[in-house]
Structures are given as structure tokens and as C-alpha cells.
C-alpha positions in Angstrom: 122.8 77.4 93.0 124.3 80.7 91.7 123.0 82.1 88.5 125.7 83.4 86.2 123.3 86.1 84.4 125.6 89.3 84.0 122.7 91.8 82.8 120.3 91.7 85.8 117.6 94.0 86.8 115.8 94.6 90.2 112.4 93.7 88.8 109.8 96.5 88.7 109.0 98.3 85.7 107.2 101.5 84.8 103.5 101.0 84.4 101.9 101.8 81.1 99.3 104.5 81.4 96.6 102.5 80.1 97.2 100.0 83.0 97.2 102.9 85.8 94.0 104.3 84.1 92.3 100.9 84.3 93.3 100.3 88.0 92.1 103.7 89.0 88.7 103.2 87.3 88.1 100.1 89.5 87.0 97.9 86.4 86.0 94.1 87.4 88.9 92.1 88.3 88.6 90.0 85.1 88.8 92.9 82.9 91.7 94.3 85.1 93.6 90.8 85.1 93.4 90.8 81.3 94.8 94.2 81.2 97.8 93.1 83.2 98.2 90.3 81.0 98.4 92.5 78.2 101.1 95.0 79.7 103.1 92.1 81.3 103.4 90.1 77.7 104.5 93.5 76.2 107.0 94.4 78.8 108.3 90.6 78.5 108.8 91.3 74.7 110.6 94.6 75.3 112.9 93.1 78.1 113.9 90.6 75.3 114.5 93.2 73.1 117.0 94.8 75.4 119.0 91.8 75.7 118.7 91.6 79.5 119.5 88.1 80.8 116.4 87.5 83.2 112.9 88.4 82.8 110.1 89.6 85.1 106.6 90.7 85.0 107.6 94.4 86.2 105.6 93.8 89.4 102.8 95.3 87.3 100.1 93.5 89.1 101.5 95.2 92.6 100.6 98.5 94.1 104.1 98.6 95.2 107.0 96.2 95.8 105.7 94.8 99.2 101.8 95.1 98.9 101.5 91.4 97.9 102.1 90.6 101.7 99.2 92.8 103.0 97.0 91.4 100.0 97.5 87.8 101.0 97.7 88.0 104.6 95.3 89.0 107.2 96.1 91.3 110.0 97.4 94.2 108.4 95.7 97.5 109.1 95.1 100.3 106.5 95.3 103.8 107.5 98.0 103.0 110.0 101.3 103.2 108.2 104.7 104.0 109.6 105.9 107.4 108.4 109.0 107.7 106.3 111.1 111.1 105.8 111.8 111.0 101.8 114.4 112.9 100.3 114.9 114.1 96.6 112.2 115.6 94.3 109.1 116.5 96.4 110.3 114.9 99.4 109.0 115.0 102.8 107.1 112.9 105.5 104.9 110.3 104.0 103.6 107.1 105.1 105.0 103.7 103.7 103.1 101.8 101.4 103.3 98.8 104.1 100.4 98.7 106.2 100.8 98.6 109.9 100.3 95.1 111.6 97.2 95.6 113.7 96.3 91.6 114.5 97.7 88.3 114.5 98.8 87.7 110.8 97.5 84.8 109.0 98.2 83.8 105.3 95.0 83.5 103.3 96.6 82.6 99.9 100.2 82.5 98.4 101.5 85.9 97.9 102.5 85.3 94.1 99.7 82.8 93.0 98.1 85.5 90.9 101.6 86.3 89.2 103.5 83.1 88.7 101.2 81.1 86.4 101.2 83.7 83.5 104.9 84.4 83.8 105.8 80.8 83.5 103.6 80.5 80.6 104.9 83.9 78.9 108.4 84.5 79.8 110.8 84.1 76.9 113.4 83.0 78.9 114.8 82.5 82.7 112.8 84.7 85.0 112.7 85.8 88.6 110.1 86.3 91.2 110.6 88.8 93.9 109.5 88.8 97.4 109.9 91.4 100.4 112.4 89.9 102.9 110.6 89.2 106.2 113.0 91.5 108.0 111.5 94.6 106.4 108.3 94.5 108.4 109.9 94.8 111.8 110.5 98.5 110.9 108.0 99.0 108.0 104.8 97.6 109.8 105.5 97.6 113.7 103.8 100.5 115.2 103.8 101.1 119.0 100.4 101.1 120.5 99.0 98.9 117.6 101.3 96.1 116.7 102.3 95.6 120.3 98.9 94.5 121.2 99.3 91.4 119.2 103.3 91.1 119.1 105.1 92.4 122.2 108.4 92.4 120.5 109.6 92.8 117.0 111.0 89.3 117.2 107.7 88.0 117.8 106.4 89.6 114.6 109.5 88.3 112.7 108.7 84.8 113.7 105.3 84.8 112.0 106.6 86.6 109.2 109.5 84.1 108.8 106.8 81.2 108.5 104.8 83.2 106.0 107.4 83.7 103.6 109.1 80.5 103.9 105.6 78.8 103.0 105.8 81.0 99.9 109.6 80.1 99.0 108.8 76.3 99.4 105.9 76.7 97.1 107.8 78.5 94.5 110.6 76.0 94.2 107.9 73.2 93.9 106.6 75.3 91.1 110.0 75.2 89.3 111.1 78.7 90.0 114.9 78.9 89.8 115.7 82.5 90.8 114.0 84.2 93.9 115.0 87.8 95.1 114.4 89.2 98.4 114.1 92.9 98.5 115.4 94.4 101.6 115.4 98.2 101.4 115.0 98.3 105.2 118.3 96.9 105.6 119.7 100.3 104.8 118.1 101.8 108.1 120.9 99.8 109.6 123.6 101.7 107.7 122.2 105.1 107.9 123.8 106.9 110.7 120.6 109.0 111.2 118.3 106.0 111.4 120.9 104.0 113.7 120.5 107.0 116.2 116.8 107.0 115.9 116.9 103.3 116.9 119.0 103.8 119.8 117.0 106.9 121.1 113.7 104.1 121.0 115.7 102.1 123.1 117.0 99.4 120.4 120.2 98.3 119.4 120.7 98.5 115.5 123.4 96.0 115.3 121.4 93.5 117.4 118.5 94.2 115.4 120.1 93.8 112.1 121.6 90.3 113.1 118.0 89.3 114.1 116.6 90.4 110.7 119.6 88.3 109.0 118.8 85.4 111.1 114.9 85.6 110.3 115.7 86.0 106.5 118.0 83.2 106.6 115.4 81.0 108.4 113.1 81.4 105.4 115.7 79.2 103.2 115.8 76.5 105.6 115.0 73.2 104.1 115.1 74.7 100.6 117.1 72.5 98.1 119.6 75.3 97.2 121.1 73.2 94.0 117.7 74.1 92.3 117.3 77.9 93.1 119.3 81.0 93.2 118.5 83.1 96.1 119.4 86.9 96.0 118.9 90.0 98.1 118.5 93.4 96.8 119.5 96.3 99.1 118.6 100.1 98.4 118.0 103.1 100.1 114.4 103.8 99.3 112.9 104.2 95.8 109.7 106.2 95.3 109.0 108.9 92.6 112.7 109.1 92.3 113.2 109.8 96.0 115.2 108.0 98.6 115.0 108.0 102.4 118.2 106.5 103.7 121.9 107.3 103.0 125.5 105.9 103.9 127.8 103.3 102.7 127.7 99.6 103.4 130.5 99.9 106.0 128.3 99.7 109.2 126.5 96.4 108.0 129.0 94.9 105.3 130.6 92.2 107.5 127.2 90.9 108.9 125.4 91.4 105.6 127.8 89.3 103.4 129.2 86.8 105.7 126.0 86.1 107.5 123.2 86.4 105.2 122.9 82.9 103.3 122.1 84.2 99.8 123.8 83.5 96.3 123.9 87.1 95.0 123.7 90.5 96.5 122.1 93.2 94.3 123.6 96.3 95.6 122.7 100.1 95.0 126.2 102.0 93.7 124.7 104.6 91.3 125.5 107.6 93.7 127.9 108.8 96.3 125.3 108.0 98.8 126.2 104.4 98.5 129.8 104.8 99.6 132.8 103.1 98.0 133.5 99.4 97.1 135.9 98.6 99.9 133.1 96.9 101.9 132.9 94.4 99.1 136.1 92.8 100.6 134.0 90.8 103.1 132.0 89.2 100.3 133.2 85.4 100.4 134.3 83.7 97.2 131.8 82.0 95.1 128.9 84.7 95.9 128.1 87.3 93.3 127.9 90.9 93.6 125.5 92.6 91.1 126.5 96.3 90.9 123.7 98.7 90.6 125.5 101.3 88.7 122.8 102.5 86.6 120.4 104.8 88.2 116.7 104.4 87.9 116.1 107.7 89.5 116.8 110.1 86.5 116.7 109.7 82.7 120.4 110.8 81.9 122.1 107.6 80.5 125.4 106.8 82.0 128.5 106.5 79.9 129.7 103.0 79.0 133.3 103.7 79.7 132.4 105.0 83.1 130.5 101.9 83.9 133.3 99.7 82.8 135.8 101.6 84.9 133.5 101.5 88.0 133.3 97.7 87.5 137.1 97.6 87.1 137.2 99.3 90.5 135.1 96.8 92.3 136.9 93.9 90.9 139.8 94.9 93.3 137.6 93.5 96.0 135.5 90.9 94.2 136.6 88.8 91.4 135.4 89.9 87.9 133.9 86.4 87.4 132.0 87.2 90.7 130.4 90.5 89.5 127.5 91.4 87.2 125.5 94.7 86.4 122.3 96.1 86.9 120.3 99.2 87.5 120.5 100.6 91.1 116.8 99.5 91.7 113.6 99.1 90.1 111.9 101.7 87.8 108.6 101.6 89.7 108.9 100.3 93.3 105.5 102.0 93.6 103.1 102.0 90.9 103.5 105.7 90.4 107.0 105.1 89.1 110.2 107.1 88.9 110.5 110.3 87.0 111.5 109.0 83.4 109.7 107.9 80.6 109.2 104.2 79.4 111.7 104.8 76.5 114.2 106.0 78.8 113.6 102.9 81.0 114.2 100.7 78.2 117.4 102.5 76.9 118.7 102.1 80.7 118.2 98.2 80.3 119.8 98.0 77.0 122.8 99.9 78.1 123.1 97.5 81.1 122.8 94.4 78.6 125.2 96.0 76.3 128.0 96.8 78.7 127.5 93.3 80.4 128.4 91.7 76.9 131.3 94.1 76.5 132.7 93.2 80.1 131.9 89.5 80.3 131.2 88.3 76.7 128.3 86.6 75.3 125.8 87.1 72.4 
């Protein structure tokens, strides 16, 4: 299945201050869930007002885009995170929001069991569920000296992660979810020259590891009735408080990414020169959709509609226009603290995406 929605978005939304305050106050869980419900209901109506084609709960119940994994799976060790070198406003070395693997992994509940029921009941139109791709955790959570006591190699860890996420995908499809998006920012490590060199110094082959990650992520779709669900992947270069941690065009991974990864839609970051040109899109097979992330979520300045249309035309030299769509480059709050813009600026960005998509592809 390949969704035709033209005005897409990556998923996460800025948390209302009242919700952040409620979580910081450590109020009883029932009260927190009620506060989340109110915030999500409002966010869904705001999305409807913008004219965007697909809805999310904004990931408002999560600490970050991937924390559902550690919340639902035993074996992650808090306090032993892998460090990342952030670039941009207030950049520097900080631990990732993914905890390290410090024991054999065991899934104790569905990752999105606390998210899906309210979204199914409340969304005013088609919605998506976002999940972290299993391959992320080979880099984000594998810490030598800790993880290798339970998983001698990255491949050993990936096998268990695949089973955990495959179980989630099966359940979501059974529940009637028709759009599942895998977030895979750690794919960008394999295109960044500095990160590739770091892997080589650690005795690893980045190209072989990337192929293994793709194979693992593909395995999560096995046995899924693909005529019933759209599977997408989002690739970015890091997104926390308007910062990033990898840089580089898609050239080093394009052929493998587009021709080996068995998804219907590719949501790709293309808001700055850090993402390179559109030429790597020549490897995208016919019939697959590329969602161009041309509207930045890292700063409040609103893009020019004419400039967006021009860039869509440039991308259409490599992928037919009917196989393109538009979105922001990433979420607005991959971590709960959110990027450096206001709620109003966020909604104006989504309105711009929807308005531009209608101008380019038509529709109400």
C-alpha cells in the first residue's frame, strides 16, 4: 500500500507548557494521562485546521521519539547512555536519550499500547503511528563493556530488536493502523564522513553494517499484509533543541537505502545544504514515494512558497512529480523540550506545507 497523502509531517509536536509542567511535577499517572489526552485532542484539532493530510498524537506521551522502547522493554540500563556530539545552538557532547542495553531484552508490553486507543478514537482523519527502527539501537544503545556481556556482537542485539518491533507491527496492523513510520536518524551515521571514519577506527565496516541494519529493518515487515498498510521510513541528521549531530548528502547510502529498504515512503531531510542535492534520488524505484522535508523545524523563519515549489520541481527531475510529497524536515520536538520555535510558528509551518502541497498537486 502506498499512501497518496501529499502534505505529510514527521510526527512529533511541541509539548504545551502545561503538559511539561505536569510531567515534571510527577503527578499521579491517571492525572498525567488525562493531561496528555487534553493536549493530544487539542493538537489533533490544530492539525485539522492546518489542512495537513495525516494526523499524529504529536508523540506527546513520550520523553523522546524512541523512549517507548525502553519503557516497554526490560534490559535497558539508565545512566549508561552512548554519547553524541551535537552541533548547532548550544552544541556539545551529551548522552543520547536511548539508554544502553545492559541485559537480555524482554518486551513487557506493546510499545504503543498507551497511545493507539486514544488516537483511534479521537483522530479526525487518517493517522500514522511512529516507531524507532530496530537498526537505530545498534549504534544508540550498544555500549562496549556493558552490552557485549549479553550480546557479543551488534548483529546479536539486532536479532532481538527485530523480534520486538515485528511483534509491534503485527499488532498495529491487526488493530487497523494503515500508516506506520519507522524513524531512523541513525542511518545518517552511515552517510556522514566523520562518523564513517569513526566506525572504521573501531574496526567496523560502515557499508556492511548499514546493509545489516537494512536487512534487520526489512525483517520487521515479514509476514505483514502490505496491501493493508503503508510503511515509511524517516531519515534525518539528529533533531534536539534545534541541533543536529550528522552531516552529509545521501550519496554514500542512496543506492542501498532506496533499492534495498522495503518501504513505500521515504521521508527525507532536505531543508539545508547539510543534506546535499537531489541527485541521489535517481536510485528511488518507480512507484515509491519520496516525501521532501523542505520546511525546517529547527528555526522559526517561514520558507517562501515559491522557493518550495522551485525545489519540488528540481526534485522532480529525478522522481516523477506524482511520486513526491512535502513535509517538514523532521519533528518539532524529537525530545520533549522541543526545538527553538513557538507553538504558533509550528502551526504556521504545517499550514505552509499543506497550502504548498495543494498548489503543487491540487486537492481541497
